[in-house]
N, C-alpha and C positions, 0 to 999 in steps of 0.2 A: 499409412495407418497411424504411425506415431505422430506425424505432422498434423493429422486430423485431430488427434487427442489434444495436442498442444493448442491448436487453434480454437478448439471448443472451450478452452479455459479462458478465452478472451470474450467478454460478454458486454452487451449493452446493459443499461440499468434495468430495463424491463426483463431481459433474459436472466439477469442476476436475481431479480426478485423471485422468479419462478424456482430457481435452484435453492435460494435461501428458504423459501416456504417448504420445499421438500426436505431439506436438511433439518429444519426446525421440527417438522412433523416426525422425523426419525429421532428427535431429541438430541441432535448433534449440536455442540456448542460452536457458535460462529464467532471467529476472531476477525477483527477488521483493523487494518493499518493503512497508511497512505503515504505518498511521497512522490518526488520527481523521478528518482531512480535513474538518473541521466546516464551515468557510467557505473555499472554494477561493480562493486569491489567487496573485499572481504568483510568490511564493516556492515554493508548492506546484507550480505549473505548470512552472517551470524545473527543479525537482528531478525531477519525473516524466519530463520530456523527457530529462534527463541519464541517469536510470536506464534508460530504454528504449533509449538509444543503446548501452548496454553489452552488449546481447544481441539475440536475435531476437524474444522475447516478454516482455512485462511483465505480471506478476501483482501486483495491489495487494490486500494483506490489509487489511480494513477493520474497525476496532473497532466492535462492536455499540453500541447506545445505552447499555445498562447498563454496558458496559466503559468507555465515554467518561465517564459520570457518576462511576464509581469513580476514574478517573484524573484528571479535570479539575474535578470538583465537581458539585453538584446542579443548577446552572444550565446545564449542558452535557449533551448537545450542543444547539446552536442548531438544526441541521437533523437531521431523523430519518434513520435508516439508509437507507431507500428513496431519499430525495432525495440523500444523499451518494453512494450507490452509482450512481445514475443519472448524476449529474454526472461522476463518474470514468469511467463507461462511455462517456460521450459524447466523451471525449478520444481523438483518433487514436492517441496514444502508448500507451494502455492496451489490453491484449488481454483481460484478465480481472480481475474484481473478486470477491473472496471474503470474506464476513463471518466474523468469529470472535468468540466471546463471552468468552473468557478475557482476563485483563489483559495477557498477552503472546501473541505469535503463535507461540510455540514449537511447539505441537502441529501447527499448520498448516504450518510450515516443515518439520518432520520428516515430515509426511505427503506433502507435494508434492516435497520434496527439490530445490529449485532449484539451478541451476548457479552463480548469482551472487546473493548477498544484499547488499542496499543499505540504508544508513541515512544520516540527515542528519548534518551537521557537528558537532552537539552530542554525538555519541557517540564513544567510543574503542573500539577493537577488543575489548578485554577485557570490555566491558559490553554488547556486542551479543548479544541473545538469538538463539541458533541459530548463532552464528559458529563456535564450536568444532566443532560437528557438520558444518556446511557445509564447513569446511576439511578435516576428516577424511575426507570423501567426495571430496576433490580439487577442490572448488569454490572460488570466490573470495568475498571480502567486501570491499565498497567503501564508503568513507565520503565522501559528497559534501558540498561546502561549501554553506552557506546563502546565499540572496540577502539581503543586509543590508536591514533596514528593513521586513520583512514577517513578521507572525505573526498567528495568529487571535486570540490574547489582546489584542494591541495594537489590532486592528480592532474588537473588542468594546468595549474601553475607549474608543476614539475615538467609537464610535456612542453610548455612554452619555453622553458629554460633549456630544453634539449638534453 
């Protein structure tokens, strides 16, 4: 039963659109963020909890394995998309996980049209993919600060050192 609930939080773009339409009909604020989320750590978790607190529903756009490899290098991802999606779907703060295969989530953002677009503290508004379009629809863009000392790359480096 619980496994079914978790698996239902992982959706195709078409399935996601139906849910988003329902949530918007109910006047729920849709928050969208995205990333690779290769190895979940405290920094990711604090970020996702903060993002979820900005609205009623949190959608996480998840880079496909091929997209992660293009962005992070051939040794990544460490965890395959099915495992990364499952881990994100297990989080209470996450309402929906949708994979995308492009290097950016632009098409997914344009398709779902969230009310609030969220990125991490290493971004500035002018460089956030989909920000201009979200703002032009009357939405908001939020940049959340990082939790210092946490990154997937530093975790991988630490594991390599033993």
